[in-house]
C-alpha positions, 0 to 999 in steps of 0.5 A: 780832722781834715780828710776825715770824711769820704762824701758830702751830699749838699742841699737836697730838696728832700732826704727820705730818711724813712725812719728817724728813731732807730726803729727796725721795721715800720707797721701799722700806723707808722707806714702813714707818713715817712720821715723826711727832711727838706733842704737837708745835707748828709755826710758819709765817713771813710769807713762807709758809714753815715756821720750827719744828716741835717738841715744844709746850713747846720751841716755846713757850719758843723763840717766848715774847714773839713775836706771831703773826697767827693761833694755832690750838689743835690739842689732840686733832688732827692736822696733816698735809702738804697732799695733792698730786694728781699727775694731773688734767684739770680744764679742760673744758666739757660733762658726760659723765654719760651716758657713765657710764650707757653704761659701766654698761651694758657699754661699753668706754672705747675703745668710746665713744671711737670712737663720737665720745664720750670725749675728742672729746666734751669737745674739741667742748664745750671749743673752744665754751667762752669763756675765762671759762666755762672759768676759772669752772668750773675755779675751782670744781673747785679749790676742791672739791679744796682743800676735801678737802685738796689743796694742790698740784695738776697740771692738764693741757690736752688738750681742745683738740687744736688750738693755739688751744684748748690755749693757751686752756686753758693760759691759764686754768691760768695765770690760776688759778696767779696768782690762787688760793691753791692751788699748780698744776703745769701740763702741756701735754697736746696729744697727749691724742688724735689730732684728727679728720682727722689721723693720729698721725704728722700730729698729732705733727708739728703738735705738734713743729712749731707747738705746742711752739715757741709754748709755748717763746716764751710761756714765754720772754716770761712769759706762760704757764708750763708745767712738763710734757709729756704724751702719751697713749701707747695702741694707737689714740692715739699709738704709741711712735714718735710718743710718743718724738718729742713727749716728746724735743722737749718735753724739749729746750725744758725740760719735765719728761716726765710722761705717760700709758702702759700703760694699756689696752694694754702699749705698753712705755711704762715703758721709754720713760720710763725711757730718756727720763729721765721724771719720772713716768708715769701709769696703768700698768695694763698695765705689764710686769715689765721696765718696773717694773724700769726705772722703779725704776732710772731713779727714775721715779715711777708715778702711780697712779690707783685711781679710773680702774681702779675706774670703768672696771672696769679691772685695778688697777695692780700697786702692790705689785710696783711698791712691792717693786721700789722704784718711787717710787709716787705718786697722782692723782685723775685728775679728768675728765669720765670719772673724776669725783673731787675727793678725795684722801683717797677716792683714798688709801682706794681705793689701800689697799683695791683696790691693797693699799697700806698707810696710810703708803704711801698717804699718802707716795704722796699727799704726798712722792712726788706732789710728786716726781712733779711735780719739787716735793718740795724745797718740797712734800710734807712738813712740814719747816723751810724747806718751804712752809706747806701743811697740813691739821688733821684733827679726829681724834687719829690721822692714819689716820682721813683714810684710814679714813673712806671719804668722811668727809674733809667732817667731818674736815678742819677747816683747809686751809692754804696758804703759812701762810694758812688758805684753808678752815676748817669 
C-alpha cells in the first residue's frame, strides 16, 4: 500500500550485510569474507525494521508505485550495519585528564587506584552530581558515539558503589533508553570496585543482600530495565569467589552475565565465565590457553578493548589465538574517564593494527558479534530482512575505508540511521 514504508536507500556501491543466513555470531572460517551486495538497495518500513534488500533494479520493480517518507541516493557509497559498542562506562562526573599525565610519566593503573585516584576519584564526583547533570553529560557522550556510527551501546553503572548512586546511574541510563534514538543495553556494575571501608566479602554481601533484590523489584515494577550484571574480577578488587557469588545471584534474577576478567592478572575469570554460562567477558589481556578453549566451547563472547591496552600500555589481548580457537570475538571502546574514546571505527583500526585482526574480523566484531555479546544479535548487528533498521552510509566506494582511515570517520560517515530514522547527517 502507498506510504507503507519509511526509507529507501538506492543504488549503493556496496551493502555490507555482514550476515546473510540469520547467523547469531560469526567465528572461525565464517570471518574470512563477510556478506556484501554490489549495486543494491534497501527498504526500511515505518515500524523501523528492514523490509527488503537486493539488487537495485529488483527493489525498484518490487516497490514501484509506493511512496517513501525519505529516499537517499547512495550511488558510489557504502551502507553498513550500525556499529555496536559492547563495553562502555559513559555515566560519570569529574574529569581525569590529570591521571593521563601521571600514566604518561610512568604510574600504573593500580598505583593510581591505590593512591585514591582511578575509580574512587570518579565515584566521589559521581555521588556529588545531580541526576540531571549526569544525564546531560551522558546525552552528549552518546551523541558523540552516534556520530561515529554507533547505534547500539552497552552502558554500565559502577561509579556509585552504594545502592543510592548505582540506582541514580541506572535511572539516567533508563531515561536515555526511553528518550534517545540510540539503542542501549544496560549493565549493573555495582561490583566495579570495593568501596572504602569494606572488604570484598562485605561488598559482595551488600550487593547480594541489598542491591540485587532492589534491582529485581524495580525491574518487576517496570521502573528500571537492566540487561546485564558485571563484576571487576581482579587482584585487589573482587576475587574469584566473590565474583562467582555476585554473578550467580545476578543470573538467578534474570540478568545476563557480562563481566571484566583476566585484565591485569590471570584470575581464571574466563574459566569461571564459561562455567556460569556467561554471555560475555571483557578485557582478557591475561587469559590462559585453557580459558580461551573454555570460552570457545561455551560460546561465551570475548569483548576485547584495544583502546584500553593501548592507553594503559598493557599487553594486547591475544585476539589471534582466540579467533583460531573459535572464540566469538567482539569489540568495545571501553569509553570511561580512563580510556576516553567514542569511536568504534578507531577501535576497529587499533584491533587490526595492534591485535592483528583482519578488517572483516574487526567489522564482524563491531557488529554481529558485539550484538551477540549483548544478547541482541537476533535484532541488531547485520543488515537482514526483519532486523532493526540501524545503519550507516559512508562516502566511499569500499567499506574498508571506515577502518583504513584512522580518525577519518567524521569525513566518511554521511548518515547514521536508527530504526529507519535519520538521526545524524553531515
